C-alpha angles and dihedrals in degrees: 000000000000116000123225119207118229125189124221130185123195135159120266095260093054092044091053091048091049093048091049093048091048091048092049088056095045092245137129115247089248092052091046095049092044091052092048090047093049091049088054092048090051091047092049090049090053091049093048089048093052092048090047089056091046094046090050090050092047092049091050092049089049091050091052090049093050097044098043 
C-alpha cells in the first residue's frame, strides 16, 4: 500500500513525551502516532454512530408527536 507523508509540529515538551511513550511501547514515533490517531478515528466513528441512532430515534418520535 502506498504511504502518504503527514507533517506534525509540537512543542519540545510534547515531542519528548511522545518519544518516551513510543519508546515504552517499543514503537517508532510514527507508529505510535498512527496508532493513537486511528484509535481516535475509531472512537469518533462510534460516537457519530451513536448520535445518528439517537437523532433518528428523536426524529421518529417528533414525527409521531406532530402527526398524531
